[in-house]
N, C-alpha and C positions, 0 to 999 in steps of 0.2 A: 681625538684618537678615533681611528676608523677600524672596525673589525675587518679581518682579512677577507672574509666572504663578501662583505658589502663592497669593499674597495675593489676587489677583483671584478665583481659584477659591474660596477660603474666604469672601471677602466676598460674592460674588454668590450663593453657595449659602446664606448666612445661617447657617452652621454654627457654633453656640456651644454651650457646656455647657447642657443642659436644653432645647435648641432642638428636639429630636426627631430630628435627623439625626446621623449618626455622625461621628467624627473624620475629616477629609479627609486621610488619610495620604498623604504624598508618596511617590512612587516614581520609576521611571526617567523618568517624564514631565518631571521637573525638569531633565533633561539633554538634552531634545529642544526644538528651537526652530524656529519658522516661518522660512522664508527671508526675509531682508531684501530680496533681489532674486534673480532667476533669469535665467540666460542659457542657453537650451537646456536640457540636462540638468544644468547646473551650478547649484547652490544656494549662495548666499552667506549664511551664518548668523551668529548672534551670536558663537559661539566663534571663528569665522574672523576676525570684526571685532576681537575682543579680542586675538587673536594678532597681527594686523596692527598694532593700536595699541601693543601691547607692544614689537614690533620697532621701530616708529618712535620710541617713547620712549627705548629703549636707544641707538639710533643717534643720535637728536637730542641726547640729553644728553651723550654722550661725544664727539660731533662738536663741540659747543659748548665742552666742557671742554678739548679738545686742539687746537682750530682755530688758536689763537694762544697756544701755551704760553709761560709766563714762567719765569724762573729760580727765583723764589720763588712757588710756587703759591698761589693764592687762590680762594675761592669754589668754582665747579664743578670747576676744575682740581684743587684740593686733594682734593675728594671723589672725583674720577675716579682720581687717583693712589693714594689709599688703597684703592679697590676693586681696582685693578690689582695693587698690591703684596700685597693679601690673597690673591688667586688665585695669584700667582707664588710667594710665600713659604710660604703655608700649605697649598697644594694641589700645585702643580706641583713645586717644589723638594723638598718633603717626600716626594713619591711618586716622582718621576723623577730628581731631582737637577738640576744646572745644564744637563745636556744636553737637558732638557725646555723650556728657555727659548724656543726657536723655536715651541713649541706653546702658549705662554701665551695669545696672542690668541684661539686657538680655544677653549681652556678658559674664558677670560674671557667670551667671547660666550655660551657655553652657560650659565654660571652666572647671568649677569644676565638673559638672555632667559627662562630657566626661572623665575627668582625673580620677575620682573615679571609673568609670566603667572600665577604662583601668587597673587601679592598682589592680582590683580584680583578674587579671591573676596571680599575685604572692602572693596572700593572701592564707594561708593554709585553706583547706577545700572548698574554693571558686575555686581558681585556674582556672579561665576562664574569659576572657574579653568579656563582653556582646557585645562590639562593633565589635567583629569578626564575628557576625551575621549581615548580610547586612541590615536587617530590622531596626536595631537601628540607625546606621549612616544615613540611608535613611530617617527615621522619623525626626531626628534632622535637617538634611539638608532641608527637606520639610518645616519645620517651618521657617528656614532662608530664603528659596526661596520665600515663601508667604510674609514674612516681607519686603524683599527688593523690591519686585514687588509693594506691596501696598504703601510703602514709595515713590517709584519712581513715581508712578501715582499720588499720593497725592501732591508731591512737584513740579513735572514738568508737570502735566496734562497727560491724557492718550496718546494723539497724540504726545505731546512734549517728553514724556519719550521714546517712541519707535522710534521717529525721532532721538533723541540724541543718542540712542543706535545703530541704524542702519546706520546713516549718520554722522559720526564724521567730524567736519569741517576741512578745509584746504587741502582736497585731490581732485585730478582731478575727475570731474563728471563721467567720463567713468568707473572709477574703482568701483563706487558704485554698478554697476550691479553684480559684483562679491562679493564685500565686505558686502553689506547690508544683504543678506541672511545668510552669515557666522556669522556676528555680532548678528543677531537675534537668530540663532541656539546656539551661545555661551551663550547669556544671559538667554535663556529659558531652554536649555537642557544641554549643555556642562559644564557650571559652576557647577550646582548642582550635575551632574553625577560624575564629577571628584572629587568634594569635598567629596562626600560620599564614593567613591571607594578608595580614598587615605587613609582615616581613616580605613575602613574595611580591605583593603589589608595589611596594616602594622600590624594591630592587628592579623589578620589571620595568616600571615607568621611568626610572632614572636611566637605565641602560638604553631604552628606546629613544629617549630625548637626546642623549649624547650621540647615538648612531644617526638619528635623523639630521641633526645639525652638522655632523661630520660628513655625511653624504651630500648635504647641501653645499658645504664648503668645496667639495670636489666638483660637484655639478656646475657651480657658478664660476669655477676657475677658468681663466682664459685671458687673452690679450684684448679685452674690451671692458665695457662698464661693469660686466659681471664680476670682475676681479675685486671691485670694491665691496660688493655684496658677499663674495667669497671670504674676504678678510673679516667682515663683520660676523659671518657665520662661524668662522674659526674662533674668534674672540668669545662668542657665546659658548662654544665647546669648552674652552679653557675655564670660563666662569662656571659652567655647569659641572665640570670635573671637580673644581674646588668645592662647590656646593655639595656634590655627591659624596666627597670625602667626609664631610660632616654628617650627612645622612647615614652613611655606612656605620659610623660609630654609634650614632643615635639609635639606629634600629637594633644593633647588638645590645645596647643598654636597655631598650624597651622590652625586648623579648626575655632578657635575663630578669628584669624587674618584675614582669608578669609571672615568670616561673616562681620567683621568690614569693610573690603575693599568693599564688595558689598553694604553694607549700605551707605558707603561714596558716591559711584557712583549714588545711588538713591536720596540722599539728594541734590546733585549738579551735573549737567551734566559734563562729562569729557571734557577737552579742549585740 
């Protein structure tokens, strides 16, 4: 799959093997989009549109699935319940236990919103994961960060929460001079930073790989030996797309699992 901007660039330039021009290597330009419309200083771009569509798809599907629930689920309700039970049993209860059940809707929303945004990378005409723009993972992680801080302070008290975070029991007192600031830095900065970057970097790299081999397939296409390499590059695109489909679901699972883990430490101090 070739993004429209890159395909246009390659076709208009007439760049093919032996054409005399170099390979139109994709770069950060494939992550930049012209505004669809602007209101003052606000630009509404394609990644924003895809995030909005993803949100509406998640809300619309699960609204229709549970609007009129039946005792024996069928169709959309059956799929919706399977999705809910997956998040509850395999993420929330595995990480937090039954005391985490009140937070399942929150984790459920994160999982499916992130997953649908990721899947947009392989949907025709969309072909872009909104999560490859750091602002989207950062916004989601910011909500998780505020959530586990508020829960930690609420359940353990302001002093107790930061005390439990910075001074884990059972260690020699002298080591706390080094450990306490590291633990504080981890809880307030490192956790949310790595959580956001993990999702962003995987989606960024996956999209860049698919675009690079897609442009390679176009560049090598022609009535010469390059056609063989073009076909090979296209096969790589297909394989990468299938692999990316797995990574998209895995990254949604990981970010939800980490959110559950951080909520767990806020509900009860680590021992």
